[in-house]
C-alpha positions as CSV (number, residue, x, y, z in Angstrom):
1,X,88.5,63.5,182.7
2,X,86.0,60.8,181.8
3,X,84.7,62.8,178.8
4,X,88.1,62.9,177.0
5,X,88.6,60.2,174.4
6,X,91.7,58.2,174.4
7,X,93.4,56.6,171.4
8,X,93.7,52.9,171.8
9,X,95.4,50.2,169.7
10,X,92.0,49.8,167.9
11,X,91.8,53.4,166.7
12,X,94.2,53.4,163.8
13,X,95.1,51.3,160.8
14,X,95.6,47.6,161.5
15,X,98.9,46.0,160.8
16,X,98.0,43.8,157.9
17,X,97.0,43.7,154.3
18,X,93.9,45.5,153.2
19,X,93.7,47.8,156.2
20,X,91.7,51.0,155.7
21,X,92.8,54.2,157.4
22,X,89.7,56.3,157.7
23,X,86.1,56.5,158.8
24,X,84.1,53.2,159.0
25,X,81.4,54.6,156.6
26,X,84.1,55.4,154.0
27,X,85.7,52.0,154.4
28,X,82.3,50.3,154.0
29,X,81.6,52.5,150.9
30,X,84.9,51.4,149.3
31,X,84.3,47.8,150.2
32,X,80.8,47.8,148.7
33,X,82.1,49.5,145.6
34,X,84.8,46.9,145.2
35,X,82.4,44.0,145.9
36,X,80.0,45.3,143.2
37,X,82.8,45.6,140.7
38,X,84.0,42.0,141.5
39,X,80.4,40.8,141.2
40,X,80.0,42.3,137.8
41,X,83.2,40.6,136.5
42,X,82.1,37.2,138.0
43,X,78.7,37.6,136.5
44,X,80.0,38.4,133.1
45,X,82.3,35.4,133.1
46,X,79.5,33.2,134.3
47,X,77.1,34.5,131.6
48,X,79.8,34.0,128.9
49,X,80.2,30.4,129.9
50,X,76.5,29.7,129.5
51,X,75.9,31.4,126.1
52,X,75.0,29.0,123.3
53,X,72.9,29.1,120.1
54,X,69.6,29.0,122.1
55,X,70.7,32.1,124.0
56,X,70.8,34.0,120.7
57,X,67.4,32.7,119.6
58,X,66.0,33.7,123.0
59,X,67.4,37.2,122.7
60,X,66.1,37.6,119.2
61,X,62.6,36.5,120.3
62,X,62.7,39.1,123.1
63,X,63.8,41.7,120.6
64,X,60.9,40.8,118.4
65,X,58.5,41.2,121.3
66,X,59.9,44.6,122.1
67,X,59.8,45.6,118.4
68,X,56.1,44.6,118.2
69,X,55.3,46.5,121.3
70,X,57.2,49.6,120.1
71,X,55.4,49.5,116.7
72,X,52.0,49.1,118.3
73,X,52.4,51.8,120.9
74,X,54.6,54.5,119.6
75,X,54.9,54.4,115.8
76,X,51.6,56.1,115.2
77,X,51.3,58.0,118.5
78,X,50.3,61.7,117.8
79,X,53.1,63.0,120.1
80,X,55.7,61.1,118.2
81,X,54.3,62.0,114.8
82,X,54.2,65.7,115.7
83,X,57.9,65.9,116.7
84,X,60.4,65.3,113.9
85,X,63.2,64.4,116.4
86,X,61.0,61.9,118.3
87,X,59.8,60.4,115.1
88,X,63.4,59.9,113.9
89,X,64.4,58.3,117.3
90,X,61.4,56.0,117.0
91,X,62.3,54.9,113.5
92,X,65.9,54.4,114.6
93,X,64.8,52.2,117.5
94,X,62.6,50.1,115.2
95,X,65.4,49.7,112.7
96,X,67.9,48.7,115.5
97,X,65.5,46.1,116.9
98,X,64.6,44.7,113.5
99,X,68.2,44.6,112.2
100,X,70.1,41.4,111.5
101,X,72.2,41.4,114.7
102,X,72.0,37.7,115.3
103,X,75.3,36.1,114.3
104,X,75.0,33.4,111.7
105,X,77.8,31.3,113.1
106,X,76.1,30.6,116.5
């Protein structure tokens, strides 16, 4: 008799908004997923409010650093030069990093 489980008032959905009917691990998974999505939205809004002309200069400087590193390490690497597809991807990456993507109006 003591080994039988009984349903109590705590074993079902609660009478309120946002109640989750299911296992606790599923509820936590859904809650974490929603929290991460909300965090992404908040972060994007915060970042957009802090973007100014120096942000673009900083991003361009970082792109130039990556471009220099890419050219120094991969452009003349034998594995890249021996594979046409890899060489094309390398050239495309270099072109994208060196392209004029910085807006003039900022």
